[in-house]
PALUMTOR-895097 format. One record per atom (N, C-alpha, C): residue in one letter; atom name; x, y, z. Coordinates in nm, 3 decimals, padded with zeros to 5 digits, always signed. Example, Ala and Ser with C-alpha at 12.3 -4.5 7.8 and 13.67 -1.06 7.14 Angstrom:
 nufi pafi       u       v       w
    a    N +01.319 -00.569 +00.780
    a   CA +01.230 -00.450 +00.780
    a    C +01.320 -00.330 +00.780
    s    N +01.285 -00.225 +00.708
    s   CA +01.367 -00.106 +00.714
    s    C +01.290 +00.003 +00.787
//
This chain:
 nufi pafi       u       v       w
    v    N -00.777 +01.917 +03.697
    v   CA -00.662 +01.839 +03.737
    v    C -00.569 +01.818 +03.618
    y    N -00.627 +01.782 +03.505
    y   CA -00.547 +01.761 +03.385
    y    C -00.565 +01.880 +03.293
    s    N -00.458 +01.920 +03.228
    s   CA -00.473 +02.024 +03.127
    s    C -00.457 +01.959 +02.990
    l    N -00.537 +02.007 +02.896
    l   CA -00.530 +01.953 +02.761
    l    C -00.400 +01.995 +02.693
    p    N -00.347 +01.911 +02.607
    p   CA -00.232 +01.954 +02.526
    p    C -00.273 +02.075 +02.442
    d    N -00.178 +02.163 +02.413
    d   CA -00.206 +02.284 +02.335
    d    C -00.270 +02.253 +02.201
    s    N -00.235 +02.142 +02.143
    s   CA -00.285 +02.108 +02.009
    s    C -00.424 +02.046 +02.012
    a    N -00.477 +02.013 +02.132
    a   CA -00.603 +01.940 +02.143
    a    C -00.724 +02.029 +02.113
    d    N -00.821 +01.969 +02.047
    d   CA -00.949 +02.035 +02.020
    d    C -01.035 +02.022 +02.145
    p    N -01.060 +02.132 +02.218
    p   CA -01.137 +02.123 +02.343
    p    C -01.284 +02.087 +02.322
    s    N -01.332 +02.096 +02.199
    s   CA -01.473 +02.065 +02.174
    s    C -01.496 +01.915 +02.145
    r    N -01.389 +01.838 +02.136
    r   CA -01.401 +01.695 +02.106
    r    C -01.353 +01.613 +02.226
    e    N -01.426 +01.505 +02.254
    e   CA -01.389 +01.417 +02.364
    e    C -01.256 +01.348 +02.337
    p    N -01.178 +01.324 +02.443
    p   CA -01.057 +01.243 +02.424
    p    C -01.097 +01.100 +02.389
    i    N -01.003 +01.027 +02.332
    i   CA -01.026 +00.891 +02.287
    i    C -00.926 +00.801 +02.359
    s    N -00.974 +00.693 +02.418
    s   CA -00.880 +00.600 +02.481
    s    C -00.804 +00.524 +02.373
    l    N -00.680 +00.493 +02.403
    l   CA -00.601 +00.412 +02.310
    l    C -00.674 +00.280 +02.284
    y    N -00.731 +00.221 +02.387
    y   CA -00.800 +00.093 +02.372
    y    C -00.910 +00.102 +02.267
    s    N -00.984 +00.213 +02.266
    s   CA -01.096 +00.224 +02.172
    s    C -01.050 +00.237 +02.027
    l    N -00.924 +00.273 +02.005
    l   CA -00.871 +00.284 +01.869
    l    C -00.819 +00.152 +01.815
    l    N -00.787 +00.060 +01.904
    l   CA -00.726 -00.065 +01.862
    l    C -00.829 -00.162 +01.806
    p    N -00.798 -00.225 +01.693
    p   CA -00.887 -00.329 +01.641
    p    C -00.898 -00.442 +01.743
    t    N -01.007 -00.514 +01.739
    t   CA -01.030 -00.618 +01.838
    t    C -01.106 -00.736 +01.780
    t    N -01.095 -00.846 +01.848
    t   CA -01.184 -00.958 +01.821
    t    C -01.259 -00.996 +01.947
    s    N -01.233 -00.925 +02.057
    s   CA -01.295 -00.964 +02.184
    s    C -01.339 -00.843 +02.265
    r    N -01.393 -00.742 +02.201
    r   CA -01.433 -00.619 +02.269
    r    C -01.536 -00.643 +02.378
    h    N -01.616 -00.749 +02.366
    h   CA -01.722 -00.772 +02.465
    h    C -01.668 -00.793 +02.606
    n    N -01.543 -00.835 +02.622
    n   CA -01.486 -00.855 +02.756
    n    C -01.490 -00.727 +02.838
    l    N -01.453 -00.615 +02.779
    l   CA -01.453 -00.489 +02.854
    l    C -01.590 -00.424 +02.853
    e    N -01.671 -00.449 +02.751
    e   CA -01.805 -00.390 +02.749
    e    C -01.887 -00.443 +02.866
    t    N -01.866 -00.568 +02.904
    t   CA -01.935 -00.626 +03.017
    t    C -01.909 -00.547 +03.144
    f    N -01.789 -00.493 +03.156
    f   CA -01.751 -00.417 +03.274
    f    C -01.778 -00.267 +03.255
    g    N -01.837 -00.228 +03.144
    g   CA -01.867 -00.088 +03.120
    g    C -01.743 -00.002 +03.104
    m    N -01.637 -00.058 +03.051
    m   CA -01.510 +00.012 +03.045
    m    C -01.476 +00.070 +02.909
    t    N -01.558 +00.052 +02.812
    t   CA -01.517 +00.097 +02.681
    t    C -01.632 +00.152 +02.602
    k    N -01.599 +00.246 +02.519
    k   CA -01.691 +00.296 +02.418
    k    C -01.610 +00.295 +02.290
    h    N -01.636 +00.199 +02.205
    h   CA -01.553 +00.179 +02.087
    h    C -01.576 +00.291 +01.986
    i    N -01.472 +00.362 +01.952
    i   CA -01.478 +00.471 +01.856
    i    C -01.451 +00.419 +01.716
    g    N -01.351 +00.335 +01.705
    g   CA -01.317 +00.275 +01.577
    g    C -01.225 +00.363 +01.494
    r    N -01.144 +00.299 +01.414
    r   CA -01.055 +00.368 +01.322
    r    C -01.019 +00.269 +01.214
    n    N -01.035 +00.309 +01.092
    n   CA -01.015 +00.216 +00.981
    n    C -00.870 +00.206 +00.936
    t    N -00.789 +00.305 +00.966
    t   CA -00.654 +00.305 +00.914
    t    C -00.552 +00.280 +01.025
    l    N -00.449 +00.213 +00.987
    l   CA -00.339 +00.188 +01.077
    l    C -00.255 +00.315 +01.090
    p    N -00.225 +00.360 +01.213
    p   CA -00.137 +00.477 +01.226
    p    C -00.001 +00.446 +01.164
    t    N +00.066 +00.548 +01.120
    t   CA +00.197 +00.527 +01.060
    t    C +00.294 +00.476 +01.164
    l    N +00.403 +00.420 +01.119
    l   CA +00.506 +00.374 +01.210
    l    C +00.556 +00.491 +01.295
    g    N +00.572 +00.607 +01.234
    g   CA +00.617 +00.726 +01.308
    g    C +00.519 +00.766 +01.417
    e    N +00.389 +00.761 +01.387
    e   CA +00.288 +00.794 +01.488
    e    C +00.293 +00.695 +01.604
    r    N +00.305 +00.567 +01.573
    r   CA +00.311 +00.466 +01.679
    r    C +00.440 +00.479 +01.759
    y    N +00.549 +00.512 +01.692
    y   CA +00.676 +00.532 +01.763
    y    C +00.664 +00.652 +01.859
    r    N +00.606 +00.763 +01.811
    r   CA +00.591 +00.881 +01.898
    r    C +00.502 +00.851 +02.018
    l    N +00.397 +00.774 +01.996
    l   CA +00.308 +00.735 +02.105
    l    C +00.383 +00.649 +02.206
    a    N +00.454 +00.547 +02.159
    a   CA +00.528 +00.458 +02.247
    a    C +00.635 +00.535 +02.326
    h    N +00.704 +00.625 +02.258
    h   CA +00.808 +00.706 +02.323
    h    C +00.748 +00.793 +02.432
    a    N +00.638 +00.859 +02.403
    a   CA +00.574 +00.948 +02.501
    a    C +00.526 +00.868 +02.623
    l    N +00.469 +00.751 +02.602
    l   CA +00.422 +00.669 +02.713
    l    C +00.537 +00.618 +02.799
    a    N +00.643 +00.570 +02.735
    a   CA +00.759 +00.522 +02.810
    a    C +00.821 +00.636 +02.890
    d    N +00.828 +00.754 +02.831
    d   CA +00.881 +00.871 +02.901
    d    C +00.792 +00.909 +03.019
    g    N +00.660 +00.902 +03.001
    g   CA +00.567 +00.934 +03.109
    g    C +00.577 +00.837 +03.225
    v    N +00.587 +00.708 +03.196
    v   CA +00.600 +00.609 +03.303
    v    C +00.735 +00.624 +03.372
    l    N +00.840 +00.653 +03.296
    l   CA +00.971 +00.677 +03.357
    l    C +00.963 +00.796 +03.453
    s    N +00.896 +00.903 +03.411
    s   CA +00.881 +01.020 +03.498
    s    C +00.806 +00.985 +03.625
    l    N +00.700 +00.907 +03.613
    l   CA +00.621 +00.867 +03.728
    l    C +00.705 +00.784 +03.825
    l    N +00.774 +00.684 +03.772
    l   CA +00.855 +00.597 +03.857
    l    C +00.976 +00.670 +03.916
    s    N +01.028 +00.769 +03.844
    s   CA +01.146 +00.841 +03.894
    s    C +01.115 +00.931 +04.013
    v    N +00.987 +00.961 +04.036
    v   CA +00.949 +01.038 +04.156
    v    C +00.885 +00.945 +04.259
    s    N +00.914 +00.816 +04.248
    s   CA +00.872 +00.714 +04.344
    s    C +00.720 +00.700 +04.357
    w    N +00.651 +00.697 +04.242
    w   CA +00.507 +00.671 +04.240
    w    C +00.483 +00.548 +04.155
    v    N +00.379 +00.473 +04.188
    v   CA +00.336 +00.361 +04.106
    v    C +00.192 +00.386 +04.063
    h    N +00.160 +00.352 +03.940
    h   CA +00.028 +00.375 +03.883
    h    C -00.071 +00.268 +03.928
    k    N -00.034 +00.144 +03.915
    k   CA -00.108 +00.026 +03.959
    k    C -00.220 -00.019 +03.866
    s    N -00.255 +00.058 +03.766
    s   CA -00.359 +00.012 +03.672
    s    C -00.332 +00.062 +03.531
    l    N -00.206 +00.053 +03.492
    l   CA -00.167 +00.099 +03.359
    l    C -00.216 -00.001 +03.254
    c    N -00.292 +00.050 +03.158
    c   CA -00.343 -00.031 +03.048
    c    C -00.388 +00.065 +02.938
    s    N -00.422 +00.012 +02.823
    s   CA -00.453 +00.097 +02.708
    s    C -00.581 +00.178 +02.724
    w    N -00.672 +00.139 +02.811
    w   CA -00.791 +00.222 +02.828
    w    C -00.767 +00.334 +02.929
    n    N -00.650 +00.337 +02.994
    n   CA -00.610 +00.450 +03.078
    n    C -00.514 +00.544 +03.005
    i    N -00.511 +00.536 +02.874
    i   CA -00.430 +00.625 +02.791
    i    C -00.526 +00.703 +02.703
    l    N -00.526 +00.834 +02.717
    l   CA -00.615 +00.918 +02.637
    l    C -00.538 +00.989 +02.528
    l    N -00.600 +00.998 +02.412
    l   CA -00.545 +01.070 +02.297
    l    C -00.645 +01.178 +02.258
    f    N -00.594 +01.282 +02.195
    f   CA -00.677 +01.396 +02.158
    f    C -00.669 +01.422 +02.009
    r    N -00.774 +01.483 +01.959
    r   CA -00.775 +01.523 +01.818
    r    C -00.717 +01.664 +01.808
    f    N -00.644 +01.689 +01.699
    f   CA -00.593 +01.823 +01.673
    f    C -00.710 +01.918 +01.653
    h    N -00.695 +02.043 +01.697
    h   CA -00.803 +02.140 +01.672
    h    C -00.793 +02.201 +01.534
    t    N -00.686 +02.170 +01.464
    t   CA -00.675 +02.212 +01.324
    t    C -00.684 +02.089 +01.236
    g    N -00.719 +02.105 +01.115
    g   CA -00.726 +01.991 +01.024
    g    C -00.861 +01.922 +01.033
    q    N -00.863 +01.795 +00.999
    q   CA -00.987 +01.719 +00.992
    q    C -01.005 +01.627 +01.113
    g    N -00.963 +01.674 +01.229
    g   CA -00.981 +01.595 +01.350
    g    C -00.888 +01.477 +01.361
    t    N -00.770 +01.486 +01.302
    t   CA -00.674 +01.377 +01.312
    t    C -00.623 +01.368 +01.456
    i    N -00.580 +01.250 +01.494
    i   CA -00.538 +01.223 +01.631
    i    C -00.391 +01.257 +01.651
    d    N -00.364 +01.323 +01.763
    d   CA -00.227 +01.358 +01.800
    d    C -00.169 +01.242 +01.883
    f    N -00.086 +01.161 +01.822
    f   CA -00.028 +01.046 +01.890
    f    C +00.093 +01.084 +01.973
    s    N +00.143 +01.204 +01.960
    s   CA +00.264 +01.243 +02.031
    s    C +00.238 +01.298 +02.170
    r    N +00.112 +01.322 +02.207
    r   CA +00.080 +01.384 +02.335
    r    C -00.028 +01.304 +02.411
    p    N -00.003 +01.177 +02.441
    p   CA -00.103 +01.101 +02.515
    p    C -00.109 +01.148 +02.660
    l    N -00.218 +01.118 +02.724
    l   CA -00.235 +01.152 +02.865
    l    C -00.262 +01.022 +02.940
    i    N -00.180 +00.994 +03.040
    i   CA -00.201 +00.876 +03.123
    i    C -00.298 +00.916 +03.234
    v    N -00.407 +00.842 +03.249
    v   CA -00.508 +00.869 +03.350
    v    C -00.530 +00.742 +03.433
    g    N -00.628 +00.744 +03.523
    g   CA -00.660 +00.626 +03.602
    g    C -00.572 +00.612 +03.726
    f    N -00.547 +00.723 +03.792
    f   CA -00.460 +00.722 +03.909
    f    C -00.536 +00.697 +04.040
    g    N -00.656 +00.638 +04.032
    g   CA -00.739 +00.618 +04.150
    g    C -00.675 +00.536 +04.260
    v    N -00.590 +00.441 +04.227
    v   CA -00.526 +00.357 +04.328
    v    C -00.374 +00.374 +04.328
    s    N -00.324 +00.475 +04.259
    s   CA -00.179 +00.496 +04.257
    s    C -00.134 +00.543 +04.396
    r    N -00.006 +00.530 +04.420
    r   CA +00.049 +00.572 +04.549
    r    C +00.199 +00.593 +04.537
    r    N +00.253 +00.655 +04.643
    r   CA +00.399 +00.668 +04.649
    r    C +00.458 +00.531 +04.677
    e    N +00.575 +00.507 +04.624
    e   CA +00.642 +00.379 +04.645
    e    C +00.736 +00.394 +04.765
    k    N +00.676 +00.390 +04.883
    k   CA +00.750 +00.397 +05.009
    k    C +00.703 +00.281 +05.096
    p    N +00.791 +00.219 +05.171
    p   CA +00.751 +00.105 +05.253
    p    C +00.638 +00.135 +05.351
    e    N +00.629 +00.259 +05.398
    e   CA +00.526 +00.293 +05.496
    e    C +00.390 +00.324 +05.434
    e    N +00.384 +00.335 +05.301
    e   CA +00.257 +00.365 +05.234
    e    C +00.168 +00.241 +05.232
    i    N +00.041 +00.263 +05.253
    i   CA -00.056 +00.154 +05.248
    i    C -00.087 +00.123 +05.102
    t    N -00.093 -00.004 +05.070
    t   CA -00.126 -00.045 +04.935
    t    C -00.264 -00.110 +04.934
    i    N -00.340 -00.082 +04.831
    i   CA -00.475 -00.136 +04.817
    i    C -00.470 -00.255 +04.722
    d    N -00.531 -00.364 +04.763
    d   CA -00.537 -00.483 +04.679
    d    C -00.652 -00.464 +04.579
    t    N -00.619 -00.444 +04.454
    t   CA -00.721 -00.416 +04.352
    t    C -00.748 -00.535 +04.262
    r    N -00.697 -00.650 +04.298
    r   CA -00.714 -00.767 +04.211
    r    C -00.859 -00.812 +04.208
    d    N -00.905 -00.845 +04.091
    d   CA -01.038 -00.899 +04.070
    d    C -01.023 -01.006 +03.963
    p    N -01.043 -01.133 +03.997
    p   CA -01.020 -01.240 +03.899
    p    C -01.112 -01.231 +03.778
    e    N -01.224 -01.161 +03.789
    e   CA -01.317 -01.147 +03.677
    e    C -01.287 -01.025 +03.591
    s    N -01.200 -00.938 +03.638
    s   CA -01.172 -00.814 +03.566
    s    C -01.087 -00.840 +03.442
    p    N -01.120 -00.775 +03.332
    p   CA -01.035 -00.789 +03.215
    p    C -00.898 -00.722 +03.235
    l    N -00.884 -00.642 +03.338
    l   CA -00.754 -00.579 +03.366
    l    C -00.648 -00.681 +03.403
    r    N -00.689 -00.800 +03.440
    r   CA -00.592 -00.904 +03.478
    r    C -00.492 -00.928 +03.364
    l    N -00.534 -00.902 +03.242
    l   CA -00.445 -00.925 +03.127
    l    C -00.323 -00.835 +03.130
    w    N -00.337 -00.714 +03.186
    w   CA -00.226 -00.620 +03.191
    w    C -00.146 -00.634 +03.321
    q    N -00.190 -00.721 +03.410
    q   CA -00.122 -00.738 +03.538
    q    C -00.009 -00.839 +03.529
    h    N +00.095 -00.811 +03.606
    h   CA +00.207 -00.904 +03.617
    h    C +00.156 -01.036 +03.676
    p    N +00.209 -01.150 +03.634
    p   CA +00.164 -01.280 +03.686
    p    C +00.172 -01.291 +03.839
    d    N +00.268 -01.223 +03.903
    d   CA +00.278 -01.226 +04.049
    d    C +00.153 -01.169 +04.116
    l    N +00.083 -01.079 +04.047
    l   CA -00.035 -01.015 +04.104
    l    C -00.162 -01.096 +04.082
    r    N -00.156 -01.198 +04.002
    r   CA -00.275 -01.278 +03.970
    r    C -00.299 -01.393 +04.067
    g    N -00.208 -01.415 +04.159
    g   CA -00.223 -01.523 +04.255
    g    C -00.330 -01.495 +04.359
    s    N -00.352 -01.592 +04.447
    s   CA -00.456 -01.576 +04.549
    s    C -00.409 -01.491 +04.666
    a    N -00.280 -01.493 +04.696
    a   CA -00.227 -01.414 +04.808
    a    C -00.196 -01.272 +04.763
    h    N -00.219 -01.176 +04.855
    h   CA -00.190 -01.036 +04.824
    h    C -00.039 -01.017 +04.812
    v    N +00.004 -00.950 +04.707
    v   CA +00.143 -00.916 +04.684
    v    C +00.152 -00.765 +04.677
    r    N +00.246 -00.706 +04.749
    r   CA +00.262 -00.561 +04.746
    r    C +00.305 -00.517 +04.607
    f    N +00.238 -00.415 +04.554
    f   CA +00.267 -00.366 +04.419
    f    C +00.405 -00.301 +04.418
    q    N +00.481 -00.331 +04.313
    q   CA +00.617 -00.279 +04.297
    q    C +00.628 -00.208 +04.161
    p    N +00.724 -00.116 +04.148
    p   CA +00.741 -00.046 +04.021
    p    C +00.759 -00.139 +03.901
    k    N +00.821 -00.253 +03.921
    k   CA +00.842 -00.345 +03.808
    k    C +00.710 -00.393 +03.748
    y    N +00.602 -00.390 +03.826
    y   CA +00.472 -00.431 +03.773
    y    C +00.416 -00.326 +03.676
    d    N +00.443 -00.198 +03.703
    d   CA +00.405 -00.094 +03.607
    d    C +00.485 -00.107 +03.478
    i    N +00.611 -00.143 +03.490
    i   CA +00.696 -00.161 +03.372
    i    C +00.644 -00.278 +03.289
    y    N +00.602 -00.384 +03.355
    y   CA +00.543 -00.499 +03.286
    y    C +00.418 -00.455 +03.209
    s    N +00.329 -00.380 +03.276
    s   CA +00.207 -00.332 +03.211
    s    C +00.240 -00.240 +03.094
    l    N +00.339 -00.155 +03.111
    l   CA +00.382 -00.068 +03.000
    l    C +00.427 -00.154 +02.882
    g    N +00.501 -00.259 +02.908
    g   CA +00.545 -00.348 +02.800
    g    C +00.428 -00.406 +02.723
    l    N +00.320 -00.440 +02.793
    l   CA +00.202 -00.493 +02.725
    l    C +00.132 -00.386 +02.643
    v    N +00.128 -00.264 +02.694
    v   CA +00.069 -00.153 +02.616
    v    C +00.155 -00.128 +02.492
    l    N +00.287 -00.132 +02.507
    l   CA +00.375 -00.114 +02.391
    l    C +00.356 -00.227 +02.290
    f    N +00.332 -00.347 +02.338
    f   CA +00.300 -00.460 +02.250
    f    C +00.172 -00.431 +02.171
    e    N +00.069 -00.379 +02.238
    e   CA -00.056 -00.345 +02.170
    e    C -00.030 -00.241 +02.061
    i    N +00.053 -00.142 +02.092
    i   CA +00.084 -00.038 +01.994
    i    C +00.160 -00.098 +01.875
    a    N +00.258 -00.183 +01.904
    a   CA +00.337 -00.244 +01.797
    a    C +00.251 -00.332 +01.707
    m    N +00.163 -00.410 +01.766
    m   CA +00.078 -00.501 +01.689
    m    C -00.047 -00.431 +01.637
    w    N -00.078 -00.315 +01.692
    w   CA -00.201 -00.239 +01.668
    w    C -00.323 -00.331 +01.678
    q    N -00.331 -00.396 +01.793
    q   CA -00.438 -00.490 +01.825
    q    C -00.454 -00.487 +01.977
    d    N -00.578 -00.496 +02.026
    d   CA -00.597 -00.493 +02.171
    d    C -00.549 -00.622 +02.235
    l    N -00.505 -00.613 +02.360
    l   CA -00.449 -00.728 +02.431
    l    C -00.549 -00.842 +02.449
    p    N -00.678 -00.814 +02.480
    p   CA -00.770 -00.927 +02.493
    p    C -00.780 -01.014 +02.368
    s    N -00.746 -00.961 +02.254
    s   CA -00.748 -01.041 +02.131
    s    C -00.645 -01.154 +02.135
    f    N -00.544 -01.138 +02.219
    f   CA -00.439 -01.240 +02.230
    f    C -00.462 -01.334 +02.346
    d    N -00.571 -01.314 +02.420
    d   CA -00.603 -01.398 +02.535
    d    C -00.655 -01.531 +02.484
    g    N -00.582 -01.638 +02.507
    g   CA -00.618 -01.770 +02.455
    g    C -00.726 -01.841 +02.532
    r    N -00.782 -01.778 +02.637
    r   CA -00.881 -01.847 +02.718
    r    C -01.021 -01.843 +02.659
    e    N -01.045 -01.756 +02.564
    e   CA -01.176 -01.752 +02.500
    e    C -01.183 -01.863 +02.395
    d    N -01.301 -01.920 +02.377
    d   CA -01.309 -02.018 +02.270
    d    C -01.337 -01.946 +02.138
    l    N -01.308 -02.011 +02.031
    l   CA -01.317 -01.952 +01.899
    l    C -01.459 -01.908 +01.867
    q    N -01.558 -01.980 +01.913
    q   CA -01.697 -01.943 +01.884
    q    C -01.731 -01.806 +01.941
    d    N -01.685 -01.773 +02.064
    d   CA -01.709 -01.642 +02.124
    d    C -01.647 -01.532 +02.039
    r    N -01.529 -01.557 +01.987
    r   CA -01.461 -01.455 +01.905
    r    C -01.537 -01.432 +01.775
    k    N -01.585 -01.539 +01.714
    k   CA -01.656 -01.524 +01.587
    k    C -01.787 -01.449 +01.605
    s    N -01.854 -01.466 +01.719
    s   CA -01.982 -01.399 +01.740
    s    C -01.967 -01.249 +01.755
    v    N -01.849 -01.202 +01.796
    v   CA -01.825 -01.059 +01.811
    v    C -01.798 -00.994 +01.678
    v    N -01.724 -01.064 +01.592
    v   CA -01.688 -01.009 +01.461
    v    C -01.809 -01.010 +01.374
//
């Protein structure tokens, strides 16, 4: 279904953007079996982060311009690949957006699936309108909101759960 970028090393697994971001609250997603932390000690250059942000914004624009909504855009649905040349450095200019399990065309007659789960860590990337108790039909603006949060993670080079103020300080210290 997906083809690897030409520069990707086919012998190495892709890496989720989420797994590259430093964290203080990784246990939130580990509970849901959503992450395998790879780790990276160095901050990507500003140019690398800019290329990543640009490619993601362009990809979401392309998706929305053909009247599709992703519905679960977040940093763990962004895959990055290592170059097949060099020392396995990461290609930030060719991310792959994945996780289209609940995506759909944005047409009034299309059925929408309610994917909200109050216990899911994905709630952090969801628009506040989607966090309520009543079902709200997913709209393209909600993907744009999620993209903004992913861009925030890239700019800060920190995972979004680290900014979630609902955890107490003791839980954060036990992870570090």
